N, C-alpha and C positions, 0 to 999 in steps of 0.2 A: 450170804454174808450181809451183815447189817450195814446200814448207811454209815454209821460211826466207824465201823471196822474198815470200810472201803476208803473213807476219808483218811484214817490213820496210815493205811498202806500207801495211799496216793501221796500223803505228806512226806513220809519216810523216803519213798522213791524220788520224789521231787528234790528233796534235800540232797540225796546221794548224787543224782545227776547234775545238779547245779554246782556242787563242790568239785566234781570231776571236770566239768566244762570250764569253769573259771574259778580260780583260787586267789582272790585278791588278799594281800597280806601286808604286814609291816615288818620292817627289820632294820638293822644297823649296817650301813655300808662299811664293809671291812677291807675292800680292795677295789681300786679302779684299774681295770685291766687296760682299757683304751678309751677312746671317746665315745664309745657306744656299748661298752660291756663292763659290768660291775659284778662283784660278789656281795651278797647280802646275808647276814646272819639273823635268823628269825628268833623270836623269843624262846622257842623250844630248842635252840642251838642247832638248827638245820642250816647249812650253808647252801645257798641257791645262786647259781649264776644267771644273771639277768642281761639279756640283749635288749637294749632300748628299741622298741618297735618303731617302724616307719622312718627311721633315720639311718645314715651310713656316714661314719666319721672317717677321716683320712687314716690310712694304715700308719703304723709306727715308723716305718722307713720312708714315709711319703712327706712332703712338705706339709706342715701343720699338724702332722700326726701327734707329735709330742705335746704341742700346744693345745690340741684338742683334749688329750688325756689330762693335762694339767688343769685346764679350765673346768672339766667335769669334776675333777678332784676338788677344786676350790669351791664348787657348789655343794657337794654332798659327802666327801670323804669323812668317814667317822660319824656321820649324822644318821638319825632315824628317818627313814623314808617310808612311803606307802607305795606299793606296786599294784597296778591294775593290770592283771595278767590277760593277755590276748590269746596266747597259744604257746606251743613248743616249736622250736626249729629242728632242723635235721641233726643237729649236735645235741639235742635234748636241753638246750638252754631255754629258760623261760623267756618268752617275748612279752614285754610289758611296758607300760607307761610309768615313769617314775615321778612321784610327786614329793616335794619337800616344802613343808609349811604352805601347802595349797598351791605351789608353783609347779607347773608342768615342766619338768626338766628336759624332756625330749624337745618340746617347743623351744625352750631357752637355748639349747645347743644349736638349733637351726637358726634362730633369730640373731644369735650372737656371732654367727659365721663360723662355727666350729664343727658343723656337720651338714651334709646334704640331706635332702629328702630322699629316702630310699625309693628306688624305682625298680619294679619287677618287669623285665622285658621292655624297658623304656617307659613304663607307665607308673606314675605316682598316684596313689589313691587318696591321700589325705590332702584335701584342698586348703585346709587352714595352714598346714605346714608349707605348702607350695607358696602361699602368699608371704609367709614369714621368710622363706628362702629368697623370694624375689626382692623383698625389702632389704635383706642383708646384703644381697648382691648389688643392688642399686646404691646402697650406702657404703659399699666396699669394706664391710666388716669382716674380721677374721681372715679366713682363707681366700675371701673374695678380693683381698688387697693384691693377690697375684694376678698377673695379666692373663695367664692361661692355666687356671687351676685344673687338675686332673681329678675326675670323679673316682672314688675309691674302687668301684667295680671295674673301671677301665684300668686303673693302676694294677689291680690284682691280675687281670687278664694279660696285661703287658709283661708282667713279672712272673708268670707261671713257668715252672721248670719241667 
């Protein structure tokens, strides 16, 4: 096989594996499910459910759950956004960071006090989000106005049937 043919095969395979691993895309927000989940319609009319990665918003029946959803809707409902995909979750939702006009919406939700930094087994990995959460808490923004806010993962565990 010639060097040119090897390069072509390598290039095609690289493109294939890169698109499988990460599929960053744009779309219009057609529904805000809650404070950390949206539906986006792509230019090819594919509806994709997005779970904002690294954050966890209050549940709908939890204090600030409705406020969190409304705040997210005020930021991006009906707008064209860019999604930087990280992975898929166990429900096959796309885990991603949402950007609107260059603004990181995941960060904005935490900085405004409408979402916690997501912690897996008690550990948060995103240090920038942790700093934003600390600032929101210190400034008593959003859900941090409550004296004893309950983290969504604890709320879900307490309300399992």
